[in-house]
matplotlib code that plots the C-alpha trace (Angstrom):
import matplotlib.pyplot as plt

x = [-13.3, -10.0, -9.4, -9.6, -6.3, -6.6, -6.8, -3.6, -3.1, -5.0, -2.7, -5.2, -2.6, -5.0, -7.8, -8.3, -9.2, -5.9, -2.8, 0.7, 3.1, 6.8, 8.7, 12.3, 14.0, 12.5, 9.6, 6.0, 3.0, -0.5, -3.9, -4.8, -4.7, -5.9, -2.9, -1.3, 2.4, 4.3, 8.0, 8.8, 7.9, 10.7, 13.1, 10.7, 9.4, 5.6, 3.8, 0.4, -2.5, -4.3, -7.2, -5.3, -1.6, 0.8, 2.8, 6.2, 6.5, 9.6, 8.6, 10.5, 10.2, 8.0, 5.3, 4.8, 1.2, -0.3, -2.1, -0.6, -3.4, -2.3, 0.8, -0.8, -3.1, -6.1, -6.9, -4.8, -4.2, -6.5, -5.1, -6.7, -5.4, -3.5, -4.9, -2.8]
y = [-9.7, -11.5, -13.8, -17.6, -19.2, -21.9, -19.2, -17.6, -13.8, -11.5, -10.1, -9.1, -9.4, -11.4, -8.8, -6.5, -3.5, -3.5, -2.4, -2.6, -0.3, -0.8, 2.5, 1.8, -1.4, -1.3, 1.1, -0.1, 2.2, 0.8, 2.1, -1.1, -0.5, -4.0, -5.9, -8.0, -7.5, -10.8, -11.5, -11.2, -7.4, -6.7, -4.1, -2.7, 0.9, 1.1, 4.2, 3.8, 6.0, 7.7, 9.2, 12.3, 11.6, 8.7, 8.1, 6.3, 3.5, 1.4, -2.2, -3.7, -7.0, -5.6, -4.8, -8.5, -9.6, -6.0, -4.3, -1.5, 0.9, 0.9, 2.8, 5.5, 7.7, 9.2, 12.0, 15.1, 15.9, 18.7, 21.8, 25.2, 28.2, 30.7, 34.1, 37.2]
z = [9.3, 8.5, 5.5, 6.1, 7.1, 4.3, 1.6, 0.4, 1.1, -1.1, -3.8, -6.4, -9.2, -11.4, -11.4, -14.3, -12.1, -10.2, -12.2, -11.0, -12.9, -12.4, -12.9, -11.8, -10.7, -7.2, -7.5, -8.1, -8.5, -7.4, -6.5, -4.6, -0.9, -0.1, -1.2, 1.6, 2.0, 1.4, 2.0, -1.7, -1.4, 1.1, -0.3, -2.9, -2.9, -3.4, -4.6, -2.9, -3.9, -1.0, -3.1, -4.1, -4.4, -4.3, -1.2, -1.3, 1.1, 1.6, 2.5, 5.5, 7.3, 10.1, 7.5, 6.4, 6.8, 6.9, 4.0, 1.9, 2.8, 6.5, 5.7, 3.4, 5.4, 3.6, 5.9, 6.9, 10.5, 11.6, 13.2, 14.1, 12.2, 14.5, 14.8, 14.5]

ax = plt.figure().add_subplot(projection="3d")
ax.plot(x, y, z, "-o")
ax.set_aspect("equal")
plt.show()
């Protein structure tokens, strides 16, 4: 279900449970995968938590309107082990 058009995009910056930590000038660390990418985020590098590690994602113009979690997969690709 999508968010209503009359509401602004969900940023979650006012919540106490979501923390944004700014490491370098353009690098931001967050555990919130539900943040909507807005035009102000273009050019920044986000470290998005996937449940185990942080993935570095460079925000581009094509990502505007999507959520941060879409670009940080939570599951590994399955492959069978080769036999000797």
